[in-house]
C-alpha positions as CSV (number, residue, x, y, z in Angstrom):
1,M,96.8,75.2,140.2
2,A,93.1,74.9,139.1
3,W,90.8,76.5,137.2
4,Q,87.7,77.9,136.5
5,Q,86.6,78.8,132.7
6,L,82.7,80.4,132.2
7,H,81.5,80.5,129.0
8,L,78.3,82.4,128.2
9,Q,76.8,83.2,124.1
10,C,75.8,86.8,123.1
11,E,75.7,88.5,120.6
12,K,79.0,90.8,119.1
13,A,76.8,94.1,120.0
14,N,77.1,92.7,123.6
15,V,80.7,91.3,123.7
16,D,81.8,94.5,125.6
17,L,80.3,95.4,127.8
18,A,80.4,91.1,128.6
19,E,84.2,91.8,128.9
20,A,84.7,94.8,130.8
21,L,82.4,92.5,133.2
22,L,84.8,90.2,133.4
23,L,87.3,91.1,133.7
24,E,85.8,93.4,136.6
25,A,84.8,90.0,138.4
26,G,88.1,88.8,138.3
27,A,89.0,86.8,134.9
28,L,92.2,86.8,133.7
29,S,91.7,86.3,130.7
30,I,89.7,85.9,128.0
31,A,88.5,84.7,124.5
32,L,86.6,84.8,121.9
33,D,84.7,82.2,119.9
34,D,82.9,81.6,117.2
35,A,79.8,80.3,117.9
36,G,78.3,79.1,114.0
37,D,80.1,78.8,111.8
38,Q,80.7,81.9,109.8
39,P,83.4,82.7,108.1
40,L,86.0,86.1,108.7
41,F,87.7,87.6,105.9
42,E,90.7,89.6,105.9
43,P,89.7,93.4,107.4
44,L,90.3,96.5,106.1
45,P,93.0,98.5,107.7
46,G,91.9,100.0,111.6
47,E,88.3,97.0,111.1
48,S,88.1,94.5,113.6
49,P,85.3,92.8,112.7
50,L,82.9,90.0,115.2
51,W,80.8,87.2,114.5
52,D,77.3,87.9,114.8
53,E,77.3,85.5,117.8
54,V,80.1,85.0,119.8
55,I,81.6,82.6,123.2
56,L,83.0,84.2,125.5
57,T,85.4,82.3,127.7
58,G,86.8,83.6,131.1
59,L,89.1,82.1,132.9
60,F,89.3,82.6,136.6
61,D,91.7,81.2,139.4
62,A,89.9,78.3,140.9
63,T,91.9,78.7,144.4
64,T,90.0,82.1,144.9
65,D,87.0,83.0,146.7
66,A,86.4,84.9,143.5
67,G,87.0,82.1,141.5
68,S,85.1,79.3,143.4
69,R,82.7,77.4,141.8
70,Q,79.7,78.9,143.4
71,A,81.0,82.6,143.0
72,V,81.6,81.7,139.2
73,E,77.8,79.9,139.3
74,Q,76.5,83.0,140.4
75,L,78.8,85.4,138.4
76,S,77.6,83.6,134.9
77,H,73.7,84.5,136.0
78,E,74.7,88.4,136.9
79,I,76.5,88.6,133.7
80,A,73.9,86.6,131.5
81,A,71.1,88.9,132.1
82,Q,72.5,91.7,131.5
83,V,74.2,90.7,128.0
84,Q,71.1,88.5,127.4
85,A,72.9,85.6,126.6
86,T,71.7,82.5,125.5
87,R,74.0,79.6,126.9
88,I,76.5,79.6,129.9
89,W,78.2,77.4,131.2
90,L,81.4,76.5,133.5
91,T,84.5,74.1,133.4
92,A,87.1,72.9,135.1
93,V,90.7,73.2,133.9
94,D,94.1,71.5,135.7
95,D,96.7,72.5,136.3
96,K,99.7,71.5,133.8
97,D,102.7,71.4,132.5
98,W,101.8,73.6,129.9
99,E,105.5,74.4,129.2
100,R,105.3,70.4,127.7
101,E,101.5,70.7,127.1
102,W,101.9,72.1,124.0
103,M,104.4,69.7,122.0
104,S,101.2,67.3,122.6
105,N,99.9,69.0,119.4
106,Y,102.3,68.3,116.9
107,H,103.2,65.5,115.3
108,P,105.3,64.4,111.9
109,I,103.9,65.8,109.0
110,E,104.5,63.7,105.1
111,C,105.5,66.4,102.2
112,A,106.3,65.4,98.7
113,N,108.5,62.7,97.5
114,N,109.3,61.7,100.8
115,L,110.5,65.0,102.3
116,W,109.2,64.7,106.4
117,I,109.2,66.9,108.8
118,V,109.3,65.7,112.2
119,P,109.7,67.3,115.9
120,N,112.7,66.9,117.5
121,W,111.1,64.6,120.5
122,L,109.7,62.7,117.9
123,T,110.7,59.3,116.3
124,P,110.8,60.3,112.3
125,P,108.0,58.1,110.9
126,N,110.4,56.8,108.0
127,P,113.8,56.8,108.7
128,E,115.5,56.4,105.6
129,A,112.7,60.0,104.1
130,T,114.7,63.0,104.5
131,N,113.5,64.3,107.4
132,I,114.3,67.6,109.0
133,I,114.5,67.7,112.6
134,M,113.5,70.6,114.3
135,D,111.7,72.1,117.3
136,P,109.3,74.8,116.3
137,G,109.8,77.5,119.2
138,L,108.0,80.0,118.4
139,A,109.0,80.3,115.1
140,F,106.5,80.3,111.6
141,G,108.0,77.9,109.1
142,T,107.1,74.6,110.7
143,G,105.0,73.1,108.1
144,Y,101.7,73.3,109.5
145,H,100.6,76.1,107.9
146,A,99.0,75.4,104.2
147,T,101.3,78.6,102.4
148,T,104.7,76.5,103.6
149,R,103.7,73.1,103.5
150,L,102.5,74.2,99.4
151,C,105.8,75.8,99.4
152,L,108.0,73.0,100.7
153,D,106.5,70.4,98.5
154,W,106.8,72.4,95.2
155,L,110.5,73.0,95.9
156,T,110.8,69.2,95.9
157,E,109.1,68.9,92.5
158,Q,111.8,71.4,91.5
159,D,115.1,70.3,89.4
160,L,117.1,73.3,91.6
161,K,120.7,72.2,90.7
162,D,123.4,75.3,90.1
163,K,120.1,77.7,91.4
164,V,120.2,80.7,93.5
165,V,117.7,81.2,96.5
166,I,117.1,84.0,99.0
167,D,115.1,82.4,101.6
168,Y,113.8,86.1,102.7
169,G,111.8,86.4,106.6
170,C,111.2,86.0,110.0
171,G,110.9,82.6,111.3
172,S,112.8,79.0,111.1
173,G,114.3,78.8,107.4
174,I,112.7,75.3,106.5
175,L,112.9,76.3,102.5
176,G,116.0,77.1,102.4
177,I,116.7,74.2,104.4
178,C,114.6,72.1,101.9
179,F,116.3,74.3,99.1
180,V,120.0,72.7,100.1
181,I,119.2,69.1,101.3
182,R,117.3,68.8,97.5
183,C,120.2,69.7,95.4
184,T,123.5,71.2,94.9
185,P,123.1,74.8,95.3
186,R,126.2,77.0,94.8
187,I,125.2,79.5,98.0
188,C,121.4,79.7,99.9
189,R,121.1,82.7,101.8
190,R,118.5,83.3,104.4
191,Y,118.3,86.8,106.0
192,R,116.1,88.3,108.9
193,P,115.5,90.8,110.5
194,T,117.3,92.4,113.8
195,S,113.9,91.7,115.6
196,S,113.7,87.7,115.0
197,A,117.2,86.9,116.5
198,G,114.9,85.6,119.5
199,N,113.0,83.5,117.5
200,Q,114.6,81.6,115.8
201,S,113.8,77.6,116.1
202,K,116.7,75.2,115.3
203,C,116.8,72.7,112.7
204,R,119.1,70.2,111.3
205,T,118.9,67.5,108.3
206,Q,118.9,64.1,108.8
207,S,118.9,62.6,105.0
208,R,118.8,59.1,103.3
209,W,122.3,60.4,102.2
210,G,123.9,61.4,105.5
211,S,124.1,64.2,104.0
212,S,123.6,68.1,106.6
213,A,122.3,71.6,105.3
214,S,124.4,74.5,106.2
215,V,122.3,78.6,106.4
216,F,124.0,81.6,106.2
217,T,122.0,83.8,107.5
218,R,122.4,88.3,107.6
219,R,120.6,90.6,109.7
220,L,118.9,93.6,108.0
221,H,118.7,96.8,110.0
């Protein structure tokens, strides 16, 4: 299956109308992006801020009459006139193996003190390093977010011997695993809410010492 994408740029005051027109025309999904370089900071409760200039992208099934290039091109001019769009353009998207496409965005991450995070379908760049091999799945805590990375770097620089650490969260458990393999702990528990049971990444460790890590979990109700 192939897809057609209709992109248009307009002021934020016209975004609601543009979304409604795209959905009415048969768009399967709509994405909103910043048309400039305007940061949006943490909103207050109940707020949904938008950029002053917004790019809307509507996705259409190219195998249908409404999703043909000719139909989408005609639609683009009709919507542009109603929402005062300053730019419109079309792009084609070929179908792919989307279940594997996301994997191309992951790569090994080198942290501080010779610690690596490696997706489980890739070979560790440094087999002699301490490698955390993980399947990112849907869980938070892959090391790609700055907060996780900073915590990992901090852990590798601490004297953790005989310390008790609680890794509280519903992500991959990567911080608890890092703690286990960087020290000789008495115990390391990782707590997670029941709702996250289906959102766990699978992790294992390979270190230069051939050690493995065990992480205990407890559900909170």
